[in-house]
C-alpha positions in Angstrom: 0.0 0.0 0.0 1.0 3.6 -0.5 2.4 5.2 2.7 1.8 8.7 3.9 5.2 9.7 2.6 4.3 8.2 -0.8 1.0 10.2 -0.9 2.9 13.4 0.0 5.3 12.8 -2.9 2.4 12.2 -5.3 0.8 15.5 -4.2 4.0 17.4 -4.5 4.7 15.9 -7.9 1.3 16.9 -9.2 1.7 20.4 -7.8 5.0 20.9 -9.5 3.8 19.4 -12.8 0.7 21.6 -12.7 2.6 24.8 -12.1 5.3 23.9 -14.6 2.8 23.0 -17.3 0.9 26.3 -16.8 4.2 28.2 -17.2 5.3 26.1 -20.2 2.0 26.9 -22.0 2.3 30.6 -21.2 5.9 30.7 -22.4 5.6 28.0 -25.2 2.5 29.4 -26.9 4.0 32.7 -28.1 7.3 31.0 -28.7 5.7 28.3 -30.9 3.7 30.9 -32.8 6.8 32.9 -33.5 8.7 29.9 -34.6 5.8 28.9 -36.9 5.5 32.4 -38.5 8.9 33.9 -38.5 11.5 33.9 -41.3 14.2 35.1 -39.0 17.7 33.7 -39.3 17.5 33.0 -35.6 14.7 30.4 -36.1 17.1 27.5 -36.5 19.1 28.4 -33.4 15.9 28.9 -31.3 14.5 25.6 -32.5 17.7 23.9 -31.6 17.7 25.4 -28.1 14.1 24.4 -27.5 14.7 20.8 -28.6 18.1 20.5 -26.9 16.6 18.8 -23.7 15.4 16.0 -25.9 18.9 14.8 -26.5 20.9 16.3 -23.7 21.4 13.9 -20.7 19.4 15.1 -17.7 22.4 15.1 -15.5 24.2 17.5 -17.8 21.3 19.9 -17.9 20.9 19.6 -14.1 24.6 20.3 -13.6 24.6 23.5 -15.6 21.4 24.6 -13.9 23.2 24.1 -10.6 26.1 26.2 -11.8 23.9 29.0 -13.1 21.6 29.1 -10.2 24.2 28.5 -7.5 25.7 31.2 -5.3 28.6 31.8 -7.8 26.4 31.7 -10.9 24.9 34.7 -12.7 21.3 33.6 -11.9 22.2 32.8 -8.3 23.8 36.2 -7.8 20.8 37.9 -9.3 18.3 36.0 -7.1 20.4 36.6 -4.0 20.6 40.4 -4.9 16.8 40.4 -5.2 16.6 38.8 -1.7 15.2 35.5 -3.0 18.2 33.4 -2.1 19.5 30.7 -4.4 17.2 28.4 -6.3 18.9 24.9 -6.1 17.2 22.5 -3.6 14.1 24.6 -3.4 10.5 24.2 -4.8 11.1 27.2 -7.1 14.3 25.7 -8.4 12.4 22.5 -9.3 9.8 24.5 -11.2 12.5 26.3 -13.2 14.3 23.0 -14.0 11.0 21.3 -14.9 10.0 24.0 -17.3 13.4 24.0 -19.1 13.5 20.2 -19.3 10.0 19.6 -20.5 9.4 22.7 -22.7 10.0 20.8 -26.0 7.0 18.6 -25.2 4.8 21.7 -25.2 6.4 23.9 -27.9 6.7 21.2 -30.7 3.1 20.0 -30.6 1.9 23.6 -30.6 4.2 24.3 -33.6 2.8 21.4 -35.5 -0.8 22.5 -34.7 -0.1 26.1 -35.7 1.5 25.0 -39.0 -1.7 23.3 -39.9 -3.8 26.5 -39.8 -4.5 27.8 -43.3 -3.5 31.3 -44.4 -7.0 31.8 -45.7 -8.4 31.6 -42.1 -6.0 34.3 -40.9 -6.6 36.5 -44.0 -10.4 36.2 -43.5 -10.0 37.6 -39.9 -7.7 40.4 -41.2 -10.4 41.4 -43.8 -12.8 41.8 -40.9 -10.3 44.2 -39.3 -9.4 41.9 -36.4 -6.2 42.8 -34.6 -3.4 40.2 -34.5 -4.3 39.5 -30.9 -8.0 39.1 -31.7 -7.1 36.9 -34.6 -5.0 34.7 -32.4 -7.6 34.2 -29.7 -10.7 34.0 -32.0 -9.2 32.0 -34.9 -5.9 30.4 -34.0 -6.6 29.1 -30.5 -9.9 27.3 -31.4 -8.3 25.7 -34.5 -5.3 24.7 -32.5 -7.2 23.2 -29.6 -6.0 19.6 -30.2 -2.4 20.9 -30.2 -3.0 22.7 -26.9 -4.5 19.6 -25.4 -1.7 17.4 -26.5 0.9 19.9 -25.4 -0.6 20.2 -21.9 -0.9 16.5 -21.4 2.6 15.7 -22.7 4.1 18.5 -20.7 2.4 17.4 -17.5 3.2 13.8 -18.0 6.9 14.4 -18.8 7.3 16.6 -15.8 5.7 13.9 -13.6 8.3 11.3 -14.8 11.4 13.4 -14.4 14.2 12.0 -12.4 17.8 13.1 -13.3 17.1 16.8 -13.5 15.0 17.0 -10.4 17.5 15.0 -8.3 20.4 17.2 -9.4 18.6 20.5 -8.9 16.1 19.6 -6.1 17.8 16.9 -4.2 15.8 14.6 -1.9 14.2 16.8 0.7 11.0 15.4 2.2 7.9 17.5 1.6 9.9 20.0 -0.3 11.7 18.6 -3.3 11.2 14.8 -3.0 9.0 13.8 -6.0 7.6 10.4 -7.0 10.6 9.3 -9.2 13.0 10.1 -6.4 10.8 8.3 -3.8 10.8 5.2 -6.0 14.6 5.4 -6.1 14.6 5.7 -2.3 12.4 2.6 -1.9 14.6 0.5 -4.2 17.8 1.6 -2.4 16.2 0.5 0.9 15.1 -2.8 -0.7 11.5 -1.8 -0.1 10.3 -3.4 -3.3 6.6 -3.7 -2.3 6.4 0.1 -1.8 8.4 0.7 -5.0 5.9 -1.5 -6.9 3.0 0.6 -5.7 4.5 3.9 -6.7 5.9 2.6 -10.0 2.5 1.0 -10.7 0.8 4.4 -10.2 3.2 6.0 -12.7 2.7 3.1 -15.2 -1.1 3.5 -14.9 -0.7 7.3 -15.3 1.5 6.9 -18.4 -0.9 4.4 -20.0 -3.9 6.8 -19.4 -2.0 9.7 -21.0 -1.3 7.7 -24.1 -4.9 6.4 -24.2 -6.2 9.9 -24.1 -3.8 11.1 -26.8 -4.8 8.2 -29.2 -8.5 8.3 -28.6 -9.7 11.8 -27.8 -7.3 13.2 -30.4 -7.6 10.4 -32.9 -9.3 12.7 -35.5 -6.1 14.7 -35.7 -2.5 13.3 -35.5 -0.6 14.3 -32.5 2.8 15.7 -33.3 5.6 13.6 -31.6 8.2 15.9 -29.9 11.0 14.2 -31.8 9.6 15.1 -35.2 
């Protein structure tokens, strides 16, 4: 059975994933729209930076985040100067790491969805004197709804399953930075295989449910795989 500590890690993990996913959608939506529409020479570089976490080992990303956000790093010096302290081994640090690590799973499905919107729909809105912002919310968002749904689900699911980055940046602090993947690791290290089975089973069921939603609710429109 799940212990009280296991339930606490599940709640903390869902809280982190929920906040991180909301931030990724806020950041990723304008970024994906810009990448879809721009002809800037920077597009290739930005696309590469967005996709980099897909191929970069989590420990490498975690290490550089520790360096950047640590007391001697530029981000760490800035947050200390602002009176916020340093971000490593804090809840806020986990949010930052989660957003950076999972952002490709939000941006790329949105890009694919935005790319499928016809120019005629945007031109029709323009002829009605709709502003770019009005056009985006009244035309683009409704047409890209499947992309938003898949981006939100994939971003949330990927954040829930993180291990390497969260362990490097957040550590293993109970009720503060200890997430489900780290708790499973703790159970295995302590040879508590029964408890590990329960938590791992929860993640397995969650992952299966995510894929089931993506392949049934969105079956009328193909979901863009983040690697494509």
